[in-house]
N, CA, C and O atoms as a MOPAC input file, in Angstrom:
PM7 MOZYME 1SCF
protein

 N    104.82800 1   -44.09500 1    12.48900 1
 C    105.24400 1   -45.46300 1    12.78100 1
 C    103.90600 1   -46.14400 1    13.46900 1
 O    103.35200 1   -45.57600 1    14.41000 1
 N    103.49200 1   -47.21900 1    13.01600 1
 C    102.33600 1   -47.84000 1    13.57300 1
 C    102.76800 1   -49.10800 1    14.25000 1
 O    103.50300 1   -49.92100 1    13.69000 1
 N    102.26900 1   -49.27000 1    15.54100 1
 C    102.64800 1   -50.40700 1    16.36600 1
 C    101.40100 1   -51.30800 1    16.61400 1
 O    100.28200 1   -50.80800 1    16.73200 1
 N    101.61900 1   -52.63400 1    16.68900 1
 C    100.63800 1   -53.61600 1    16.99000 1
 C    100.32800 1   -53.65900 1    18.46600 1
 O    101.09900 1   -53.18700 1    19.30100 1
 N     99.25500 1   -54.19900 1    18.75000 1
 C     98.83200 1   -54.35200 1    20.26500 1
 C     99.91000 1   -54.99900 1    21.05700 1
 O    100.33800 1   -54.47800 1    22.08800 1
 N    100.37400 1   -56.17500 1    20.57200 1
 C    101.50300 1   -56.86900 1    21.26700 1
 C    102.69400 1   -56.03600 1    21.49600 1
 O    103.37300 1   -56.20900 1    22.50800 1
 N    102.99800 1   -55.11700 1    20.59500 1
 C    104.17300 1   -54.31900 1    20.65400 1
 C    104.00800 1   -53.36500 1    21.75000 1
 O    104.92700 1   -53.12600 1    22.53300 1
 N    102.79600 1   -52.78400 1    21.82900 1
 C    102.48600 1   -51.71300 1    22.68600 1
 C    102.39500 1   -52.27000 1    24.09700 1
 O    102.80900 1   -51.63100 1    25.06500 1
 N    101.86200 1   -53.43700 1    24.19100 1
 C    101.71400 1   -54.17500 1    25.62500 1
 C    103.18500 1   -54.36000 1    26.20000 1
 O    103.43500 1   -54.13500 1    27.38400 1
 N    104.09300 1   -54.76400 1    25.33100 1
 C    105.49700 1   -55.08500 1    25.77400 1
 C    106.11000 1   -53.63700 1    26.15300 1
 O    106.77200 1   -53.51000 1    27.18300 1
 N    105.87800 1   -52.60500 1    25.32800 1
 C    106.41800 1   -51.32100 1    25.64900 1
 C    106.03500 1   -50.77900 1    27.02700 1
 O    106.84100 1   -50.24200 1    27.78700 1
 N    104.72000 1   -50.96700 1    27.28600 1
 C    104.16700 1   -50.40300 1    28.58000 1
 C    104.21700 1   -51.40400 1    29.69200 1
 O    103.78300 1   -51.10300 1    30.80400 1
 N    104.72900 1   -52.58400 1    29.43800 1
 C    104.87100 1   -53.65100 1    30.52100 1
 C    103.46800 1   -54.04400 1    31.07600 1
 O    103.24000 1   -54.17200 1    32.27900 1
 N    102.55100 1   -54.22300 1    30.08500 1
 C    101.12400 1   -54.51600 1    30.59000 1
 C    100.72200 1   -55.68200 1    29.71700 1
 O    101.42100 1   -55.95900 1    28.74300 1
 N     99.57400 1   -56.42500 1    30.02100 1
 C     99.12500 1   -57.45600 1    29.14400 1
 C     98.30300 1   -56.90700 1    27.94500 1
 O     97.73400 1   -55.81600 1    27.97600 1
 N     98.29200 1   -57.68600 1    26.97500 1
 C     97.48300 1   -57.43900 1    25.69400 1
 C     96.11200 1   -57.23400 1    26.13900 1
 O     95.49900 1   -56.28000 1    25.65900 1
 N     95.55100 1   -57.98200 1    26.97600 1
 C     94.18100 1   -58.00100 1    27.49200 1
 C     93.97800 1   -56.57200 1    28.11400 1
 O     92.90000 1   -55.99800 1    27.96100 1
 N     94.90600 1   -56.05300 1    28.74500 1
 C     94.68500 1   -54.71300 1    29.50400 1
 C     94.37100 1   -53.71600 1    28.29800 1
 O     93.41600 1   -52.94300 1    28.36900 1
 N     95.21700 1   -53.76600 1    27.18600 1
 C     95.13500 1   -52.72900 1    26.10600 1
 C     93.66800 1   -52.95000 1    25.43600 1
 O     92.99400 1   -51.99100 1    25.05800 1
 N     93.27800 1   -54.16400 1    25.33400 1
 C     91.96000 1   -54.52300 1    24.75600 1
 C     90.74600 1   -54.02400 1    25.65200 1
 O     89.70000 1   -53.59200 1    25.16800 1
 N     90.98400 1   -54.12400 1    26.91400 1
 C     90.00600 1   -53.64900 1    27.93000 1
 C     89.87600 1   -52.04500 1    27.75400 1
 O     88.79800 1   -51.46600 1    27.61800 1
 N     91.05500 1   -51.46200 1    27.77500 1
 C     91.18000 1   -49.93800 1    27.61900 1
 C     90.43400 1   -49.50600 1    26.41900 1
 O     89.67300 1   -48.53900 1    26.46200 1
 N     90.65600 1   -50.27600 1    25.23400 1
 C     90.01200 1   -49.87000 1    24.02200 1
 C     88.48900 1   -49.87500 1    24.11800 1
 O     87.82300 1   -49.01400 1    23.54500 1
 N     87.94900 1   -50.83800 1    24.83700 1
 C     86.46100 1   -50.93900 1    24.95900 1
 C     85.90900 1   -50.04600 1    25.99900 1
 O     84.79000 1   -49.55900 1    25.84000 1
 N     86.63000 1   -49.78900 1    27.08000 1
 C     86.17100 1   -49.05800 1    28.14500 1
 C     86.68000 1   -47.64700 1    28.12900 1
 O     86.11400 1   -46.79400 1    28.81200 1
 N     87.72900 1   -47.35200 1    27.37700 1
 C     88.30900 1   -45.97500 1    27.59500 1
 C     89.48800 1   -45.99700 1    28.51000 1
 O     89.73100 1   -46.94000 1    29.26300 1
 N     90.27400 1   -44.82000 1    28.40200 1
 C     91.30200 1   -44.64200 1    29.37600 1
 C     92.66100 1   -45.00900 1    28.91800 1
 O     93.64100 1   -44.67600 1    29.58300 1
 N     92.77400 1   -45.70200 1    27.77800 1
 C     94.11900 1   -46.13900 1    27.23700 1
 C     94.49500 1   -45.06300 1    26.18800 1
 O     93.82800 1   -44.05000 1    25.97400 1
 N     95.67800 1   -45.41600 1    25.54200 1
 C     96.23400 1   -44.58000 1    24.46100 1
 C     95.29300 1   -44.52000 1    23.24400 1
 O     94.52100 1   -45.44800 1    23.00500 1
 N     95.36200 1   -43.47500 1    22.52100 1
 C     94.61100 1   -43.38100 1    21.27200 1
 C     95.07700 1   -44.47600 1    20.39000 1
 O     96.24400 1   -44.86800 1    20.42600 1
 N     94.11700 1   -45.00900 1    19.54400 1
 C     94.60200 1   -45.95000 1    18.48100 1
 C     93.80900 1   -45.83000 1    17.11400 1
 O     92.76000 1   -45.19100 1    17.03600 1
 N     94.32600 1   -46.42000 1    16.15800 1
 C     93.82800 1   -46.25600 1    14.78900 1
 C     93.22300 1   -47.62900 1    14.47900 1
 O     93.77100 1   -48.66400 1    14.86000 1
 N     92.06000 1   -47.61600 1    13.76700 1
 C     91.36500 1   -48.90600 1    13.52400 1
 C     90.92200 1   -48.73700 1    12.04200 1
 O     90.21200 1   -47.78600 1    11.71600 1
 N     91.35500 1   -49.68800 1    11.12900 1
 C     90.98500 1   -49.75100 1     9.85300 1
 C     90.58700 1   -51.20000 1     9.55500 1
 O     91.38800 1   -52.10300 1     9.79700 1
 N     89.42400 1   -51.44300 1     9.05800 1
 C     88.80800 1   -52.82500 1     8.88400 1
 C     88.95300 1   -53.43800 1    10.28100 1
 O     88.49900 1   -52.86200 1    11.27000 1
 N     89.57900 1   -54.58800 1    10.34700 1
 C     89.65000 1   -55.26500 1    11.64600 1
 C     91.01600 1   -55.02700 1    12.39700 1
 O     91.23700 1   -55.54400 1    13.49300 1
 N     91.87700 1   -54.25300 1    11.77700 1
 C     93.20900 1   -54.02100 1    12.32400 1
 C     93.22700 1   -52.91100 1    13.35300 1
 O     92.60800 1   -51.87100 1    13.13000 1
 N     93.84500 1   -53.07100 1    14.36200 1
 C     94.11200 1   -52.01100 1    15.38400 1
 C     95.64900 1   -51.71100 1    15.44100 1
 O     96.53000 1   -52.56800 1    15.50900 1
 N     95.80200 1   -50.53600 1    15.40900 1
 C     97.27500 1   -50.06900 1    15.39500 1
 C     97.44900 1   -48.75500 1    16.33000 1
 O     96.51200 1   -47.96200 1    16.42900 1
 N     98.52100 1   -48.57000 1    16.92700 1
 C     98.83000 1   -47.47700 1    17.68500 1
 C    100.01000 1   -46.66700 1    17.10000 1
 O    101.02700 1   -47.22700 1    16.69100 1
 N     99.82700 1   -45.26200 1    17.07500 1
 C    100.83000 1   -44.44400 1    16.61500 1
 C    101.85700 1   -44.23700 1    17.71400 1
 O    101.44200 1   -44.11900 1    18.86700 1
 N    103.19000 1   -44.18200 1    17.45900 1
 C    104.16800 1   -44.10000 1    18.46700 1
 C    104.04300 1   -42.75800 1    19.20400 1
 O    104.26900 1   -42.72600 1    20.41400 1
 N    103.68700 1   -41.63200 1    18.52400 1
 C    103.50600 1   -40.44400 1    19.15400 1
 C    102.32000 1   -40.41900 1    20.18800 1
 O    102.37400 1   -39.70800 1    21.19200 1
 N    101.32300 1   -41.16900 1    19.91800 1
 C    100.12500 1   -41.34600 1    20.84300 1
 C    100.65000 1   -42.14700 1    22.20500 1
 O    100.25400 1   -41.84900 1    23.33100 1
 N    101.52800 1   -43.12500 1    21.94900 1
 C    102.04600 1   -43.91400 1    23.10000 1
 C    102.83500 1   -42.92600 1    23.83700 1
 O    102.61600 1   -42.76200 1    25.03700 1
 N    103.70600 1   -42.27500 1    23.24300 1
 C    104.66300 1   -41.23800 1    23.98800 1
 C    103.77200 1   -40.28200 1    24.78300 1
 O    104.10800 1   -39.99400 1    25.93100 1
 N    102.52800 1   -39.71200 1    24.18500 1
 C    101.75600 1   -38.68500 1    24.77600 1
 C    101.05200 1   -39.45600 1    26.12000 1
 O    100.92300 1   -38.88800 1    27.20500 1
 N    100.68400 1   -40.64900 1    25.89000 1
 C     99.95400 1   -41.41800 1    26.93300 1
 C    100.89300 1   -41.50600 1    28.11600 1
 O    100.46100 1   -41.25800 1    29.24200 1
 N    102.20500 1   -41.85900 1    27.91000 1
 C    103.19100 1   -41.87800 1    28.89500 1
 C    103.45800 1   -40.60300 1    29.61400 1
 O    103.53500 1   -40.53800 1    30.84100 1
 N    103.60100 1   -39.55000 1    28.77500 1
 C    103.87500 1   -38.12700 1    29.37700 1
 C    102.85300 1   -37.71200 1    30.22600 1
 O    103.11800 1   -37.09800 1    31.25900 1
 N    101.59100 1   -38.01300 1    29.86400 1
 C    100.42900 1   -37.48200 1    30.58800 1
 C    100.27900 1   -38.03100 1    31.90900 1
 O     99.57000 1   -37.48000 1    32.75100 1
 N    100.99500 1   -39.22800 1    32.15400 1
 C    100.87600 1   -39.87000 1    33.46300 1
 C    102.15000 1   -39.65400 1    34.33000 1
 O    102.33100 1   -40.36700 1    35.31700 1
 N    102.96000 1   -38.76600 1    34.00900 1
 C    104.18500 1   -38.48500 1    34.78200 1
 C    103.62300 1   -37.74900 1    36.04100 1
 O    102.83800 1   -36.80900 1    35.91500 1
 N    104.05800 1   -38.21400 1    37.29200 1
 C    103.66800 1   -37.65300 1    38.45400 1
 C    104.81900 1   -37.37000 1    39.33700 1
 O    105.81600 1   -38.06900 1    39.15700 1
 N    104.85800 1   -36.43200 1    40.29600 1
 C    105.88700 1   -36.33000 1    41.14500 1
 C    105.71300 1   -36.70800 1    42.59400 1
 O    106.61700 1   -36.55200 1    43.41500 1
 N    104.48900 1   -37.22500 1    42.89900 1
 C    104.14300 1   -37.73300 1    44.07500 1
 C    102.95300 1   -38.61200 1    43.93000 1
 O    102.35700 1   -38.62300 1    42.85400 1
 N    102.53100 1   -39.40300 1    44.99200 1
 C    101.33500 1   -40.19300 1    45.02000 1
 C    100.09600 1   -39.63100 1    45.41200 1
 O     99.06500 1   -40.30300 1    45.35400 1
 N    100.10600 1   -38.33200 1    45.84700 1
 C     98.79700 1   -37.69000 1    46.23200 1
 C     97.86400 1   -37.70200 1    45.13400 1
 O     98.23100 1   -37.63000 1    43.96200 1
 N     96.59500 1   -37.79700 1    45.51800 1
 C     95.37500 1   -37.67700 1    44.60500 1
 C     95.04300 1   -36.22600 1    44.32800 1
 O     94.37100 1   -35.95300 1    43.33300 1
 N     95.46100 1   -35.30700 1    45.12200 1
 C     95.24300 1   -33.98700 1    44.91100 1
 C     96.32700 1   -33.40800 1    43.94800 1
 O     97.53000 1   -33.60400 1    44.11700 1
 N     95.82100 1   -32.70900 1    42.96800 1
 C     96.67600 1   -32.12500 1    41.97400 1
 C     96.76900 1   -30.51100 1    42.30200 1
 O     95.82700 1   -29.87700 1    42.77800 1
 N     97.96500 1   -29.98600 1    41.99400 1
 C     98.03600 1   -28.60100 1    42.40900 1
 C     97.50100 1   -27.74200 1    41.28600 1
 O     97.46200 1   -26.51700 1    41.41100 1

């Protein structure tokens, strides 16, 4: 399933501009680009979320 930028922004509760910034600077979810279209795979969004699960706010990871 491929999602548009606006769909992913709503899903993550962030702005479309934030996703666009992440695409140019890195740090966001993986995306697919063909011609001028940018799409996100649902499994990549799920992975992006899963990788950010934390149990505390400490910067030190065990």
